[in-house]
C-alpha positions as CSV (number, residue, x, y, z in Angstrom):
1,M,-13.4,20.7,101.4
2,K,-13.0,22.3,98.5
3,P,-9.7,20.0,97.1
4,Y,-11.4,17.0,97.1
5,F,-14.1,18.3,95.1
6,F,-11.5,19.2,92.6
7,Y,-9.9,15.6,92.4
8,F,-13.6,13.7,92.2
9,F,-14.4,15.9,89.3
10,L,-11.2,15.3,87.6
11,F,-11.4,12.1,87.9
12,L,-14.8,12.3,86.9
13,F,-13.8,14.0,83.5
14,T,-11.0,11.7,83.1
15,S,-12.7,8.7,83.6
16,C,-15.5,9.5,81.0
17,S,-12.8,10.1,78.2
18,Y,-11.8,6.7,79.0
19,F,-15.7,5.5,77.3
20,E,-15.2,7.3,74.5
21,K,-13.2,5.0,72.1
22,Q,-14.5,5.2,69.1
23,V,-16.5,1.8,68.2
24,P,-14.7,0.2,64.9
25,S,-17.7,0.4,61.7
26,E,-18.8,-2.7,60.1
27,K,-16.8,-2.1,57.5
28,E,-13.7,-2.6,59.8
29,L,-15.3,-5.3,61.5
30,L,-15.6,-7.4,58.1
31,Q,-12.2,-6.6,56.3
32,K,-10.3,-7.8,59.8
33,E,-12.6,-10.7,60.1
34,L,-12.0,-11.4,56.1
35,K,-7.9,-10.9,56.5
36,A,-7.6,-13.3,59.5
37,I,-9.8,-16.6,57.5
38,N,-7.5,-19.1,55.5
39,W,-9.3,-19.0,52.1
40,K,-7.0,-21.9,51.0
41,Q,-8.6,-24.7,53.3
42,V,-11.7,-25.9,54.0
43,D,-14.0,-26.3,57.3
44,Q,-14.9,-29.8,55.6
45,Y,-14.0,-31.4,52.1
46,P,-16.2,-32.6,49.4
47,S,-17.2,-36.3,50.2
48,L,-19.3,-39.3,48.9
49,A,-22.0,-40.9,50.5
50,A,-19.7,-44.1,51.1
51,C,-17.0,-41.9,53.2
52,D,-19.6,-39.7,55.8
53,K,-19.5,-42.2,58.2
54,I,-16.0,-41.3,58.3
55,I,-15.7,-38.9,61.5
56,D,-12.1,-38.1,61.1
57,K,-11.1,-35.2,59.0
58,Q,-8.3,-36.6,57.0
59,E,-9.3,-39.9,56.5
60,Q,-12.6,-38.8,55.3
61,Q,-10.3,-36.4,53.1
62,Q,-8.2,-39.9,51.7
63,C,-11.4,-41.9,51.2
64,F,-12.9,-39.0,48.7
65,F,-10.0,-38.9,47.0
66,E,-9.9,-42.5,46.7
67,R,-12.8,-43.3,45.9
68,L,-13.5,-40.9,43.3
69,T,-9.9,-41.8,41.4
70,Q,-10.9,-45.5,41.3
71,L,-14.6,-44.6,39.9
72,I,-12.9,-42.1,37.1
73,Q,-10.5,-45.0,36.4
74,E,-13.1,-47.9,36.2
75,K,-15.2,-45.3,33.9
76,L,-11.9,-44.6,31.6
77,N,-10.7,-48.3,32.0
78,V,-14.3,-49.3,29.4
79,D,-12.5,-46.8,26.4
80,T,-10.0,-46.7,24.1
81,L,-7.7,-44.4,26.0
82,A,-5.1,-46.3,26.4
83,V,-5.3,-48.3,22.7
84,L,-5.2,-44.9,21.3
85,Y,-2.3,-43.4,23.7
86,P,-0.6,-47.0,24.4
87,E,2.8,-44.6,25.8
88,L,0.5,-42.9,28.1
89,D,-0.1,-44.6,31.6
90,T,-1.0,-42.0,33.9
91,I,-3.1,-38.5,32.9
92,E,-4.3,-36.1,35.4
93,V,-7.3,-34.8,35.8
94,K,-8.1,-31.0,37.4
95,V,-11.6,-31.6,39.0
96,T,-13.6,-29.0,40.1
97,V,-16.5,-29.6,42.5
98,F,-19.2,-26.5,42.9
99,P,-21.3,-25.6,45.4
100,N,-23.9,-26.5,43.9
101,A,-22.6,-30.3,43.9
102,T,-21.5,-30.8,40.2
103,L,-17.9,-31.9,38.9
104,R,-16.3,-30.9,35.9
105,F,-13.5,-32.3,34.8
106,E,-10.2,-30.9,32.4
107,P,-7.5,-33.1,31.7
108,Q,-3.7,-31.1,32.4
109,F,-1.0,-32.0,29.8
110,P,2.4,-30.4,30.0
111,K,3.5,-27.6,28.3
112,D,5.3,-29.6,25.8
113,S,2.7,-32.3,25.0
114,V,2.0,-31.9,21.5
115,A,2.5,-35.6,21.1
116,Y,-1.2,-36.2,22.3
117,D,-4.5,-34.9,20.8
118,T,-5.5,-32.9,23.6
119,I,-8.9,-32.4,22.3
120,K,-9.8,-35.8,21.3
121,I,-8.6,-36.9,24.9
122,D,-10.9,-33.7,26.5
123,S,-14.0,-35.4,24.5
124,I,-13.5,-38.7,26.1
125,L,-12.8,-37.6,29.1
126,Q,-16.1,-35.6,29.1
127,A,-18.1,-38.5,27.2
128,R,-16.8,-40.6,29.8
129,L,-17.0,-39.1,33.5
130,I,-20.8,-39.0,33.6
131,G,-23.2,-39.9,36.0
132,F,-21.2,-39.8,39.1
133,P,-22.8,-40.8,42.6
134,K,-24.1,-37.4,44.4
135,I,-20.7,-35.8,45.7
136,N,-21.3,-33.1,48.6
137,P,-19.0,-29.9,47.9
138,A,-16.9,-28.4,50.2
139,I,-17.6,-26.0,53.1
140,K,-16.3,-23.0,54.4
141,R,-18.3,-21.6,57.3
142,G,-21.1,-23.2,56.9
143,I,-21.4,-22.3,53.3
144,P,-20.7,-24.8,50.5
145,V,-17.9,-23.8,48.3
146,K,-16.0,-24.7,45.0
147,T,-12.8,-26.9,45.1
148,Q,-10.1,-28.1,42.8
149,F,-7.7,-30.4,43.1
150,I,-5.4,-32.7,40.5
151,L,-5.8,-36.5,40.8
152,P,-3.2,-38.8,39.0
153,V,-5.3,-41.1,37.2
154,I,-3.6,-44.8,35.9
155,I,-4.6,-45.5,32.2
156,K,-4.6,-49.5,32.4
157,V,-5.1,-51.7,29.3
158,N,-6.7,-54.5,30.0
159,K,-5.1,-57.8,28.5
């Protein structure tokens, strides 16, 4: 009977080491989770009330970009950008949507754009691009986040 007791004791001793795995720390788990998150994509894009009823994520994103571009064009059409710079047909605008639903607009110019008074164009944009409807910020893991994107805005001359 002694050999069985020895094997049972040996089994019990080795199986206990099975359960002695080290539990990862909170810091290790957090680092692992942070590495797994794709920080370049959001779970839900910013949206306007007009686009909130759309269920499909891609269609909602497209609706948001189209409506925002249209609103920017409408606000700039009443200004003198096209008169001051008749050769300027399109301007790229960097739009930042902050987590608190505020917006910032910055004109983007080519590095060699000495032909334009960038300060004047920026001041025109800042003066005109106000009073937008409420924009819901983008969401990542249930938390509102800052997003940035560049929209091409066509400058039209009303004749």
